[in-house]
N, C-alpha and C positions, 0 to 999 in steps of 0.2 A: 422311805424312812419317816418316822414320826418323832416329834419331841416327846420327852418323858411325861410332860404335863402341860396343859394350857394354863400357865400361871395367872393370866389375867382373868380367866374364868374361875379358877380355884380360889383366888384371893384378889378381887378387883381393887381393894384398898391399896395394895402394893403398887399396882399399875398407876393408880391415881396419885399416889405419893411421888412416884418417879416422874409422872407428868408435871406435878407441881415444881419439882426440882428443875426440869427442863424449862418451864415457864419462867421461873425465877432467873435462870441464866439469860434467857432471851431479854428479859426486862432490864438487865444490867448493860445492855448494848455491847456485849462482847462481839467482836468481829466474827461473823458466821464462818468465814473461811478458816480463821484461827481455831474456832471451836471444833470444826471438822478435823483439822490437823491433830488437835488434842485427842479426839476420839479415835482416829486412826492409829496414832502412836501408842496410846494405852492399850488398844485392842491387839496390836501386834505383840506387845510385851506380855499381855495376859493370855494370848493364844485364842482369842475369841473370833472364830471364823465368821460367825453370824454378824457381829457388829462390824468387823472389818469389811465384809462384803457390803453391808448397808451404807457405811459412811464413805467408802471409796465411790460408791454410786452417787451418793449425795453430793460429794465434791465435784464429780464430773458434771452433774446437772447444774452446778454453780459456774461452770465454765473453766474449772481448774485444769491445768495442763497435766498430761500423763506423766511427765517427768517429775513434777512435784508430788503427785500421788504415789508413784512407784518408788520413789527414793526417800520416802518419809523415814524409813527405818535407818537410813544412813545419812541423816541430815547433816551430820558433822563434816562429811566429805563432799558436800555439795555447795554450789553457789546459788541454788534455786530459792533459798529461804533468806528472809531479812534477818538482821541481827536480833530484832525483837521476837520474831518467830522462833529462832534458834534458842533464845532464852526460855521461851515457853515450852518448847519441845524438851529441853533439858529439865525444866521443872516437872513436866509430865512424867519423865522417866524416874526422877528421884521420888516423887510422891507415889507413883504406882508401885515402886519397889522400896517403900519407905523403911522397911525393916533392915535394909542393907546398910544405910548410912544416915538415915533421917534426911533432912534437907540441909545440906551444907551451907554455911554462911555465904560462900562465894556464889552459889546458885541463887540464893535469896537476893543478894546484892545485884547480881546480873539482871534479874527480872525487874528490880526497882529502878534500873537505868531507863527502862522503857514504860513502866506502868506504875501507877500510884499504889499506895498500900491498900486502898479499897479495891482497886483492880486486881491486886495480888490475891486478895481474898476471893474475888469473883473467879479467878483462875483456879484456885484451890477447890472451890465448889464445883466448877466445871470438870476438873480432873477427877474428883471423887464421884461425880455423877456417872461418868462413863465407866469408871471402875465398878460401880454398883451394877450398871447395866450389863457389863461383861460377866460379872459373877452370877447374875440372874440367868443370862443366856446360857452360860456354860453349865451351871447347876441344873437347869431344866432341860438340857439336851437340845438346845436350839442350834441350828447350823444352816448355812445357805441352802435354800430350796426345801427346807423342812415343811412338813404338812402337819396341821393340828389334828 
């Protein structure tokens, strides 16, 4: 099977812009494992198989345990995640599904127990970036193992 289009050939500025977003996030010194957890959880919610495949692979390469990777979707029922990670996974869910309830004050306050307001904004940008990648991948028909 093939993708619908090779978006980075059709419109290289889009790929460049997304690359700038990734570069920005890395410059903010967001914990790379936490960023991959954000990517995985958002990709699960959005149903983006391409990104979910890519980011679970990335997390494995970072030495993450199979339990933490496999159980990201049920983080509430696990002891594998720190309280700070749980706060960010919760934020990832509400931002990804923002039309449901916005970002409730308790979620905002929960995140601020572990992160500064600046870091909160970094997290919002990180969550929005993977949501953008998910929408690009899904809209252009990308999936694991796809060929251009």
